[in-house]
C-alpha positions as CSV (number, residue, x, y, z in Angstrom):
1,M,-47.3,-84.2,-14.4
2,S,-50.5,-82.4,-15.2
3,Y,-50.6,-78.7,-15.9
4,L,-52.2,-78.0,-12.6
5,E,-49.4,-79.6,-10.7
6,R,-46.8,-77.7,-12.6
7,L,-48.6,-74.4,-11.9
8,T,-49.0,-75.2,-8.2
9,G,-45.2,-76.0,-7.9
10,W,-44.3,-72.8,-9.8
11,L,-46.5,-70.7,-7.5
12,R,-45.0,-72.3,-4.4
13,G,-41.5,-71.6,-5.6
14,L,-42.4,-68.0,-6.5
15,M,-44.0,-67.3,-3.0
16,G,-41.0,-68.9,-1.2
17,S,-38.3,-66.9,-3.0
18,K,-37.0,-63.4,-1.8
19,P,-36.4,-60.5,-4.2
20,A,-32.8,-59.7,-4.8
21,A,-31.6,-56.9,-2.5
22,T,-30.7,-53.6,-4.1
23,P,-27.2,-52.6,-3.0
24,T,-26.9,-49.3,-1.1
25,S,-24.8,-46.5,-2.3
26,T,-22.2,-47.3,0.4
27,E,-22.0,-50.9,-0.8
28,Q,-21.7,-49.8,-4.4
29,A,-18.8,-47.5,-3.4
30,A,-17.1,-50.3,-1.5
31,R,-17.5,-52.6,-4.5
32,R,-15.9,-50.0,-6.8
33,K,-13.1,-49.5,-4.4
34,R,-12.4,-53.3,-4.3
35,R,-12.5,-53.5,-8.1
36,R,-10.0,-50.6,-8.3
37,S,-7.7,-52.2,-5.8
38,R,-7.7,-55.5,-7.6
39,S,-7.1,-53.9,-11.0
40,G,-4.5,-51.4,-9.7
41,E,-6.7,-48.5,-10.8
42,A,-5.7,-45.2,-9.1
43,K,-8.2,-43.1,-7.2
44,P,-9.5,-40.2,-9.3
45,A,-7.5,-37.0,-8.7
46,S,-9.1,-34.0,-6.9
47,A,-10.7,-31.4,-9.2
48,T,-9.2,-28.5,-7.2
49,P,-7.5,-26.1,-9.7
50,A,-3.8,-25.2,-9.2
51,K,-3.1,-21.7,-7.9
52,T,-1.7,-19.3,-10.4
53,P,1.4,-17.4,-9.1
54,R,0.8,-13.7,-8.8
55,V,2.9,-11.8,-11.4
56,R,4.2,-8.5,-9.9
57,P,4.8,-5.6,-12.3
58,P,8.5,-4.8,-12.8
59,L,10.2,-1.6,-11.8
60,L,12.5,0.4,-14.2
61,A,16.2,0.2,-13.7
62,K,18.1,3.3,-12.8
63,A,20.0,3.4,-16.1
64,D,16.7,3.1,-18.0
65,I,15.2,6.0,-16.1
66,Q,18.2,8.2,-16.7
67,A,17.9,7.6,-20.4
68,L,14.3,9.0,-20.5
69,P,13.5,12.6,-21.5
70,D,13.4,15.1,-18.6
71,F,10.1,15.7,-16.7
72,P,9.1,19.3,-17.0
73,G,8.4,20.4,-13.5
74,L,7.4,23.8,-12.1
75,T,9.7,26.7,-13.1
76,I,10.9,29.2,-10.5
77,A,8.2,31.7,-11.8
78,A,5.5,29.2,-10.6
79,I,6.8,28.9,-7.1
80,S,6.1,31.2,-4.2
81,V,7.6,31.3,-0.7
82,A,4.8,32.3,1.7
83,E,6.1,33.8,4.9
84,G,4.4,36.4,7.0
85,N,0.7,36.5,8.0
86,E,-0.5,38.2,4.8
87,A,1.5,36.0,2.4
88,V,0.4,32.8,4.2
89,A,-3.3,33.8,4.2
90,A,-3.2,34.7,0.5
91,A,-1.5,31.4,-0.4
92,C,-3.9,29.3,1.7
93,L,-6.8,31.1,0.1
94,A,-5.6,30.3,-3.3
95,L,-5.0,26.6,-2.4
96,T,-8.4,26.1,-0.8
97,S,-10.0,26.5,-4.3
98,H,-8.6,23.1,-5.2
99,K,-10.0,19.7,-4.0
100,V,-6.6,17.9,-4.2
101,L,-3.1,19.3,-3.5
102,G,0.4,17.8,-3.7
103,F,2.0,17.7,-0.3
104,D,5.5,17.2,1.2
105,T,7.7,18.5,4.0
106,E,11.5,19.1,4.3
107,S,13.6,19.0,7.4
108,K,17.2,20.1,8.1
109,P,19.3,16.9,7.9
110,T,21.0,15.5,10.9
111,F,24.6,14.3,10.6
112,N,25.6,13.4,14.2
113,K,24.8,10.1,15.9
114,G,21.9,10.4,18.3
115,E,20.9,13.8,16.9
116,V,17.1,14.1,16.7
117,A,15.5,15.9,13.7
118,Q,13.7,19.1,14.8
119,G,11.6,19.6,11.6
120,P,9.7,20.1,9.6
121,H,11.4,23.3,8.6
122,L,9.4,23.6,5.3
123,I,5.9,22.6,4.2
124,Q,5.2,22.3,0.5
125,L,1.7,22.4,-1.1
126,S,1.1,22.5,-4.9
127,S,-1.8,22.9,-7.3
128,E,-1.6,22.0,-11.0
129,T,0.0,25.3,-11.8
130,H,1.7,26.7,-8.7
131,G,3.7,25.6,-5.8
132,Y,3.7,27.2,-2.4
133,L,6.5,26.9,0.2
134,F,5.8,27.6,3.9
135,P,8.9,28.0,6.1
136,V,8.3,26.8,9.6
137,R,9.9,28.9,12.4
138,N,10.1,27.7,16.0
139,N,7.6,24.8,15.3
140,Q,4.8,27.3,14.9
141,L,2.3,27.1,12.1
142,P,0.1,30.1,11.1
143,A,-3.6,29.5,11.7
144,P,-4.6,29.4,8.0
145,L,-2.0,26.8,7.2
146,K,-2.9,24.7,10.2
147,A,-6.6,24.8,9.2
148,L,-5.7,23.7,5.6
149,L,-3.6,20.8,6.7
150,E,-6.3,19.6,9.2
151,S,-9.1,19.9,6.7
152,E,-10.7,16.7,5.5
153,Q,-12.4,18.4,2.6
154,I,-9.0,19.1,0.8
155,R,-7.1,16.0,-0.1
156,K,-3.3,16.1,0.4
157,V,-1.3,13.6,-1.7
158,G,2.4,12.7,-1.4
159,F,5.0,9.9,-1.3
160,D,5.9,8.0,1.9
161,L,4.4,10.6,4.3
162,R,4.7,8.6,7.5
163,S,7.7,10.4,9.0
164,D,6.4,13.8,7.7
165,L,3.0,13.3,9.5
166,A,4.6,12.0,12.6
167,M,7.0,14.9,12.9
168,L,4.3,17.5,12.2
169,A,2.2,15.9,15.0
170,S,5.0,15.6,17.6
171,N,6.8,18.9,16.9
172,T,4.0,21.3,15.9
173,G,0.9,19.6,17.3
174,V,-0.7,19.6,13.8
175,H,-2.6,16.4,12.9
176,C,-3.0,16.3,9.1
177,R,-6.3,14.9,7.7
178,G,-7.4,14.0,4.2
179,V,-4.0,12.6,3.4
180,D,-3.5,10.0,0.6
181,D,-0.1,8.3,0.6
182,L,0.8,7.2,-2.9
183,V,3.1,4.4,-1.8
184,G,0.0,2.5,-0.7
185,R,-1.6,3.0,-4.0
186,F,1.3,1.4,-5.8
187,R,1.3,-1.5,-3.4
188,K,-2.3,-2.1,-4.3
189,L,-1.3,-2.3,-8.0
190,G,1.1,-5.1,-7.1
191,Y,4.4,-3.4,-6.6
192,S,6.2,-5.0,-3.6
193,N,9.0,-2.5,-3.4
194,T,8.4,1.1,-2.4
195,V,7.7,3.3,-5.4
196,G,9.0,6.8,-5.0
197,A,8.5,10.0,-7.0
198,V,11.3,9.2,-9.6
199,Q,10.1,5.7,-10.3
200,A,6.5,6.7,-10.4
201,V,7.2,9.5,-13.0
202,A,9.2,7.0,-15.1
203,L,6.5,4.4,-15.0
204,L,3.5,6.7,-15.7
205,F,5.0,9.4,-17.9
206,R,8.1,7.7,-19.3
207,Q,10.1,10.7,-18.2
208,H,13.0,11.3,-15.8
209,Y,12.3,13.4,-12.7
210,R,15.7,14.7,-11.8
211,K,16.3,15.4,-8.1
212,S,19.3,17.4,-6.8
213,K,21.2,15.4,-4.1
214,S,22.9,18.6,-2.9
215,A,19.5,20.3,-2.5
216,K,18.1,17.3,-0.6
217,M,20.9,17.4,2.0
218,S,20.9,21.2,2.3
219,N,19.9,23.4,5.2
220,W,16.1,23.6,5.1
221,A,16.0,25.9,8.1
222,A,17.9,28.6,6.3
223,A,16.6,32.1,6.6
224,Q,16.4,32.3,2.8
225,L,15.9,29.4,0.5
226,S,18.1,29.2,-2.7
227,E,16.5,28.8,-6.1
228,S,17.7,25.2,-6.2
229,Q,16.0,24.5,-2.9
230,Q,12.8,26.1,-4.0
231,R,12.6,24.1,-7.3
232,Y,13.4,20.9,-5.4
233,A,10.8,21.4,-2.7
234,A,8.0,22.7,-4.8
235,N,8.4,20.0,-7.5
236,D,8.2,17.2,-4.9
237,A,4.7,18.3,-4.1
238,Y,3.8,19.0,-7.7
239,V,5.0,15.6,-8.9
240,A,2.9,13.9,-6.2
241,L,-0.2,15.7,-7.5
242,R,0.6,14.8,-11.2
243,V,1.1,11.1,-10.3
244,Y,-2.1,11.0,-8.3
245,Q,-4.1,12.5,-11.2
246,A,-2.5,9.9,-13.6
247,L,-3.5,7.0,-11.3
248,Q,-7.0,8.4,-11.0
249,R,-7.4,8.5,-14.8
250,S,-6.2,4.9,-15.1
251,K,-8.8,3.5,-12.7
252,P,-11.7,1.6,-14.1
253,A,-14.9,3.6,-14.4
254,S,-16.6,1.5,-11.7
255,A,-13.8,2.0,-9.2
């Protein structure tokens, strides 16, 4: 066969043949799947990272708290009972010079089933150096105290204030504003259980805030408060302020 014949045959064969088809991505995936199934190869695992369980900060045990040194609260010399128009006005004037105050209330305890609390019978407000106690008579609040409690410009901080605020609103008609409940702050830090004043002082200051059980259950509607009652009430407000300040100092600068 001559060279021309061989060339002609080669060209005919070239023109009559079709180029090999390029497999699509779907076909390629199907082929890989068939190869894996034949070889017993497992499908690649998902790249989704496993969730890390949230670690909640621990609370201190009662025995550990009691072993701590005492928290130095306000002395009786740094506590004033403000009753009467002039005394209340002077106390409120002194308190309005502060942007943040510790806040709490006390009510005469109820012991009989079905008995409804008629408080609050005492309102406590504290600065860094002085605690003021305002006895409440006949569910009536003096105008300067009412204005202070309803002011949004002065922040009032305390522990678990829901019942305090509800009783003030229902029994005295005062709706407190500018309130910061510290229980919510500790929940944001990861504490699932309610953190009260004693636990907070132990966690932040490594000190034991001693609270008198007899004072807690005493008659807060009494005409004259005992020294034990005054220390108990004033320091509940004072401790709330100290804890708030410690939490503020521990916050990141950008917060």
